[in-house]
Residue frames as qw, qx, qy, qz and C-alpha x, y, z in Angstrom:
[[0.033, -0.892, -0.450, 0.032, 0.04, 0.00, 0.07],
 [0.413, 0.121, -0.005, 0.903, 1.35, 3.38, -0.93],
 [0.077, -0.838, -0.427, 0.331, 0.16, 6.56, 0.61],
 [0.432, 0.470, 0.212, 0.740, 0.58, 9.65, -1.54],
 [0.284, -0.776, -0.318, 0.465, 1.33, 12.88, 0.34],
 [0.383, 0.273, 0.237, 0.850, 1.97, 16.38, -1.04],
 [0.027, 0.397, 0.260, -0.880, 1.05, 20.01, -0.70],
 [0.437, 0.687, 0.451, -0.365, -1.76, 21.70, -2.46],
 [0.503, 0.804, -0.109, -0.297, -1.56, 21.84, -6.13],
 [0.235, -0.592, 0.730, 0.248, 1.28, 19.36, -6.65],
 [0.506, 0.275, -0.653, -0.491, -0.73, 16.90, -8.71],
 [0.264, -0.081, 0.913, -0.299, -2.02, 14.27, -6.33],
 [0.633, 0.422, 0.422, -0.494, -5.61, 14.44, -7.74],
 [0.576, 0.604, -0.382, -0.397, -4.38, 14.30, -11.30],
 [0.171, 0.363, -0.916, 0.003, -2.26, 11.20, -10.60],
 [0.402, 0.090, 0.797, -0.442, -5.01, 9.66, -8.62],
 [0.648, 0.520, 0.152, -0.535, -7.50, 10.21, -11.38],
 [0.491, 0.554, -0.613, -0.276, -5.06, 8.80, -13.98],
 [0.024, -0.232, 0.960, -0.153, -4.43, 5.68, -11.89],
 [0.559, 0.231, 0.589, -0.536, -8.21, 5.05, -11.73],
 [0.728, 0.560, -0.022, -0.395, -8.38, 4.77, -15.52],
 [0.878, -0.028, 0.419, 0.229, -6.80, 1.58, -17.10],
 [0.669, 0.656, 0.168, 0.306, -6.02, 3.33, -20.28],
 [0.032, -0.941, 0.219, -0.255, -4.25, 6.23, -18.58],
 [0.680, -0.561, 0.470, 0.045, -2.31, 3.80, -16.24],
 [0.873, 0.228, 0.326, 0.282, -1.16, 1.98, -19.35],
 [0.444, 0.819, -0.015, 0.363, 0.15, 5.14, -20.90],
 [0.342, -0.855, 0.330, -0.209, 1.90, 6.10, -17.61],
 [0.895, -0.240, 0.361, 0.109, 3.30, 2.66, -17.27],
 [0.760, 0.454, 0.190, 0.423, 4.84, 2.79, -20.82],
 [0.200, 0.900, -0.042, 0.385, 5.96, 6.50, -20.54],
 [0.324, -0.796, 0.423, -0.288, 7.59, 6.12, -17.18],
 [0.555, 0.323, -0.763, 0.065, 8.81, 2.62, -17.63],
 [0.277, -0.216, 0.725, -0.593, 6.82, 1.40, -14.67],
 [0.451, -0.114, -0.754, -0.464, 4.85, -1.74, -15.80],
 [0.136, -0.254, -0.842, 0.456, 3.63, -2.28, -12.25],
 [0.251, 0.197, 0.194, -0.928, 1.21, 0.51, -12.89],
 [0.512, -0.002, -0.595, -0.619, -0.84, -1.75, -15.13],
 [0.557, -0.217, -0.802, 0.009, -1.47, -4.03, -12.16],
 [0.077, -0.025, -0.581, 0.810, -2.32, -1.68, -9.32],
 [0.226, -0.695, -0.658, -0.180, -5.60, -0.94, -7.59],
 [0.098, 0.276, -0.195, 0.936, -6.11, 2.62, -6.51],
 [0.359, -0.636, -0.680, 0.060, -8.31, 3.29, -3.49],
 [0.055, -0.711, 0.044, -0.700, -9.32, 6.70, -2.08],
 [0.507, -0.231, -0.643, 0.526, -8.37, 7.21, 1.57],
 [0.086, -0.604, -0.388, 0.691, -9.69, 10.72, 1.99],
 [0.162, 0.284, 0.504, 0.800, -11.58, 13.34, -0.01],
 [0.281, 0.077, 0.187, -0.938, -14.35, 15.91, -0.10],
 [0.631, -0.044, -0.516, -0.578, -16.61, 13.38, -1.75],
 [0.614, -0.296, 0.540, -0.494, -18.61, 11.35, 0.83],
 [0.721, 0.172, -0.646, -0.182, -17.89, 7.58, 0.66],
 [0.861, -0.471, 0.013, -0.190, -18.25, 4.78, 3.13],
 [0.880, 0.192, -0.232, 0.367, -14.61, 3.72, 2.45],
 [0.471, 0.144, -0.335, 0.803, -13.18, 6.61, 4.49],
 [0.184, -0.624, -0.514, 0.560, -14.18, 9.12, 7.20],
 [0.208, 0.871, 0.297, 0.331, -15.83, 12.36, 5.99],
 [0.301, 0.467, -0.278, 0.783, -13.88, 15.56, 6.77],
 [0.478, -0.572, 0.088, -0.661, -16.32, 16.20, 9.67],
 [0.944, -0.290, -0.123, -0.097, -16.05, 12.77, 11.04],
 [0.739, 0.291, -0.286, 0.536, -12.26, 12.96, 10.72],
 [0.020, -0.598, 0.270, -0.754, -12.22, 16.05, 12.75],
 [0.751, -0.467, 0.095, -0.458, -14.28, 14.38, 15.49],
 [0.970, -0.042, -0.181, 0.160, -12.13, 11.21, 15.46],
 [0.523, 0.455, -0.344, 0.633, -8.88, 13.27, 15.81],
 [0.400, -0.675, 0.192, -0.589, -10.28, 14.38, 19.21],
 [0.858, -0.369, 0.257, -0.249, -9.97, 10.85, 20.45],
 [0.940, 0.061, 0.250, 0.225, -7.72, 8.84, 18.23],
 [0.301, -0.553, 0.418, 0.655, -4.18, 9.42, 16.73],
 [0.517, 0.620, -0.262, -0.529, -3.96, 10.09, 13.08],
 [0.153, 0.385, -0.899, -0.142, -1.92, 6.92, 12.69],
 [0.337, 0.155, 0.872, -0.318, -4.75, 4.74, 14.26],
 [0.558, 0.563, 0.236, -0.562, -7.38, 6.35, 12.04],
 [0.500, 0.607, -0.452, -0.421, -5.41, 5.78, 8.74],
 [0.054, -0.261, 0.964, 0.008, -4.35, 2.30, 9.71],
 [0.463, 0.337, 0.715, -0.401, -7.96, 1.55, 10.15],
 [0.554, 0.645, -0.029, -0.526, -8.85, 3.07, 6.73],
 [0.237, 0.516, -0.780, -0.265, -6.11, 1.00, 5.10],
 [0.185, 0.011, 0.971, -0.149, -7.29, -2.27, 6.70],
 [0.560, 0.498, 0.469, -0.468, -10.95, -1.36, 5.58],
 [0.442, 0.649, -0.402, -0.471, -9.62, -0.78, 2.06],
 [0.165, 0.363, -0.910, -0.111, -8.03, -4.20, 2.24],
 [0.696, -0.192, -0.431, -0.542, -11.46, -5.62, 3.09],
 [0.074, 0.080, -0.868, 0.484, -10.89, -6.83, 6.66],
 [0.299, -0.477, -0.756, -0.334, -14.44, -8.16, 7.37],
 [0.370, -0.567, -0.565, 0.472, -14.70, -6.61, 10.71],
 [0.197, -0.435, -0.032, 0.878, -14.05, -3.19, 9.33],
 [0.129, 0.247, 0.667, 0.691, -16.60, -3.06, 6.48],
 [0.291, -0.693, -0.497, -0.435, -19.58, -1.53, 8.39],
 [0.535, -0.649, -0.446, 0.307, -20.33, 0.67, 11.40],
 [0.110, -0.993, 0.044, 0.003, -19.21, 3.82, 12.89],
 [0.547, 0.645, -0.404, 0.350, -15.60, 4.78, 12.30],
 [0.316, -0.633, 0.539, -0.456, -15.02, 4.97, 16.09],
 [0.887, -0.175, 0.347, -0.248, -16.04, 1.38, 16.40],
 [0.871, 0.445, -0.145, 0.149, -13.86, 0.28, 13.55],
 [0.252, 0.690, -0.506, 0.452, -10.80, 2.01, 15.19],
 [0.624, -0.473, 0.466, -0.412, -11.69, 0.50, 18.52],
 [0.990, 0.091, 0.080, -0.068, -11.63, -2.97, 16.86],
 [0.669, 0.587, -0.334, 0.311, -8.15, -2.28, 15.44],
 [0.068, -0.698, 0.491, -0.516, -6.91, -1.11, 18.78],
 [0.787, -0.308, 0.390, -0.367, -8.48, -4.09, 20.61],
 [0.947, 0.145, 0.283, 0.055, -7.10, -6.56, 18.06],
 [0.071, 0.831, -0.446, -0.325, -3.59, -5.51, 17.05],
 [0.406, -0.236, 0.841, 0.268, -2.36, -9.02, 16.15],
 [0.535, 0.546, 0.644, 0.017, -5.42, -9.62, 13.86],
 [0.325, 0.919, 0.068, -0.212, -4.95, -6.20, 12.32],
 [0.220, -0.685, 0.614, 0.324, -1.22, -6.76, 11.83],
 [0.492, 0.009, 0.849, 0.193, -1.79, -10.20, 10.29],
 [0.506, 0.742, 0.429, -0.097, -4.42, -8.73, 7.79],
 [0.210, 0.903, -0.261, -0.271, -1.77, -6.34, 6.54],
 [0.303, -0.483, 0.786, 0.237, 0.88, -8.97, 6.37],
 [0.583, 0.296, 0.755, 0.039, -1.52, -11.30, 4.49],
 [0.474, 0.836, 0.216, -0.173, -2.46, -8.59, 2.03],
 [0.000, -0.796, 0.539, 0.277, 1.21, -7.75, 1.40],
 [0.431, -0.203, 0.860, 0.182, 1.99, -11.47, 0.82],
 [0.563, 0.563, 0.599, -0.081, -1.10, -11.75, -1.54],
 [0.328, 0.912, -0.025, -0.247, 0.03, -8.71, -3.46],
 [0.173, -0.624, 0.710, 0.276, 3.56, -9.97, -3.80],
 [0.521, 0.098, 0.842, 0.102, 2.20, -13.40, -4.98],
 [0.497, 0.706, 0.497, -0.091, -0.06, -11.69, -7.54],
 [0.527, 0.243, 0.245, 0.777, 2.67, -9.38, -8.88],
 [0.033, -0.869, -0.279, -0.408, 0.95, -6.19, -7.58],
 [0.574, -0.754, -0.042, 0.318, 3.56, -5.41, -4.99],
 [0.225, 0.922, -0.316, -0.008, 6.37, -3.01, -5.72],
 [0.500, -0.534, 0.679, 0.055, 8.71, -5.53, -4.10],
 [0.801, 0.143, 0.580, 0.046, 7.71, -8.19, -6.66],
 [0.595, 0.789, 0.113, 0.104, 8.78, -5.99, -9.51],
 [0.130, -0.882, 0.444, 0.093, 12.19, -5.24, -8.17],
 [0.669, 0.438, -0.598, 0.053, 15.25, -7.08, -9.53],
 [0.901, -0.430, -0.058, 0.019, 16.36, -9.93, -7.22]]
């Protein structure tokens, strides 16, 4: 899982939109000699558009009063990886589950990483040995 950080106006949205489109991903993969781009899955972790896959700006503001940013985003990542316990419910309950089940949460991330590597969708799997 790659998290893209950057200041306002540096192109994060443009790249994200390009990565959502298979044809544009193929062009970028060819142009930048990054064949792995043709095999990625891009997921939104935050935005102004309301989606169940991440907390809204208002919910995020509320969550930050109680939880660390790291715990919130770890939960968002695990939800994107389709950990069954994190697919529904209030975000505070999902974060509480992650905090109460650290080994299960870590194992879900490890398993997703192994699966990505086995499927050729991990950056590590495309590196020379």
